N, C-alpha and C positions, 0 to 999 in steps of 0.2 A: 441434537447435533453432536458432532464429534470434532475434536481438534487434535492434531498431532504435530509435534515439533521435534526436530532432530539437530544434532551437531556432531560432526565426526572428523577426526584428522584422517584424511585419505592417504596422505604422505606426510613425511616429517614437517614439511613446510606448507601443506595445503589443508586449510580448514573449510569444510563444506557444511552449511547449515541451511535450514529451511523449515517450512511448515505448511500445513493446509488445514482448512476448516470447512466443514459442511454444516450448514445451519438450516433447519426446517422450521422456521419461525412463522407460525400461523395462529389465527384466532381459534380458540376452543369452542366458542359459541357466537351466535349472531350479536352484532353490536349496532343497535338501532340509532344511537347518537351519531355514528359515523356512516350509517347506511352500509355497513360492512358485514357480509355474510360469514358464517362459520367456515373455516378453512381458508379464508383470505390471508395471503402472505402479509407479514408486517412491512410497512413502508420503509424504504432505505436500508433493508437488510439483505445483503447478497447471499445467494445460496452457497456459492463456492468462493473461497479466497485462497490464494497460493502465494508463497514467497520462497525465493532461493537465493543464496549468497555463496560466493567462493572468494576466499582470501588466501593469497600466496605471500608468504613471508620470506624475506631474503636479507642479505647484508649489503648495504651501499658501500660502506667503508668499515674498517675495523672499529667496532664499538657503536656504529650507527646502523640500527635496524631499518629495514624497509618493508613495505607491503603494497600490494595491488589488490583491489577488491572490486568485484562486480556484483550487483544484486538486481533482482527482478521481482516485481510484484504484479499479481493478477487479481482483479476484483470482478466478479460476475455481474451481469445486469440485475437490476432490481426495480420493483415498482415504487412509486412515490406517493400514491394516494390510497387510503383505505377504501373509499367509495368507488366501486368498479364502473359506475355510470359517469363519473366526472371526466374521464379522458375525452369524451366527446366535446366537452367545453374547454379543456386544457390538454389537447393532444400532445403537445411537446413536453408536457410534464408527467405523462402517464408512466413512463419507464426511463430509467437512466441506463445508458449502454455500458457494457463491460469495458474495461480498460486494462492496459499493461504499461507499467513504468519501469525504466531501466536507469541505473546509476553506476558511475565509475569513481574510484578513488585511487590515488597514488600518494604514498606518504613515506616519511622518514621519522624515526623516533630514537631519542637517546635520553635515558633517565626519564624525568617527568615531562620533557619537552617533546612536542610532536608538531610537524608541519605537514600539511596535506593539500594537494590539488584535487579538485573534484568537478564532476559534471553530474548534475541531477537532471532527471527527465531527458536522458540522452537523445531520444528521437523526437523531442518537442511535442509529445502527445497532449492533446487537450482533453482532460478527463473531467466529467461531471461527477463531483464527489458527493454532493448532497443536494437535496431539494426539500423544501422550497423556502427560500428566503422571503423576507417581507414583501418584496416586489415580484414574487412568484418566479424568480429566476433561480438558476442553479448556482451553487458555489463550485468553482473550478480550481484545479491545481495550479501551481506555478509553472510558467513556461520553462524551457531549458535554462538552467542556471549553472554558470561556471564560476569558479573562484578558488581562493586559497584560504586556509585556516592556519592559525598559529595557536596551539593549545598547550596548556600547562596543567598537569594533574597535581592537586594538593592532596597528598596522602601521607 
C-alpha cells in the first residue's frame, strides 16, 4: 500500500490539509482454518481512504482569533468475511458500503482558551464502520451531532 499526507498554507489565513491511502491487503497463501483462498482481501480493510480539511483563520476582535474549518472523509467499501462462501448465509454482512462524512467548526481563541461550535456528520450519513459484533450486526457511526466546546490548553 501507499499513504500520502499533506498540509499547506494556500494563503496567509488558509490552511489546507489532507491525505489518502491505498491498501492492497490480501492473503499470501490459502488459509484452510477460515476457508480463505490465496489473494482474498483482508476483512474490514478498505482499499481507498481519503480525507481533506480546510481551515480559515481570521480575527473576531482585537486579540481574539477565529477560525472556520470544514473537513471530509471517504472510506471505500470492504468485505467483512474471510470465507467467500459465507455471504450466501449472511448476505447483509458480506460487504460494508463506502461512506463519506463531513464536519464543520467555528471557533474563537485567545491565549490558552478556545470556544467552538461544531456539527459532526453534517449530512446525517449512517455509515457501517465495522463488522461484525457479537450479534453479527455492524457498528455504526454517530448521527449528526451539534454542540459547543470550551477548551483550555495546559502548556
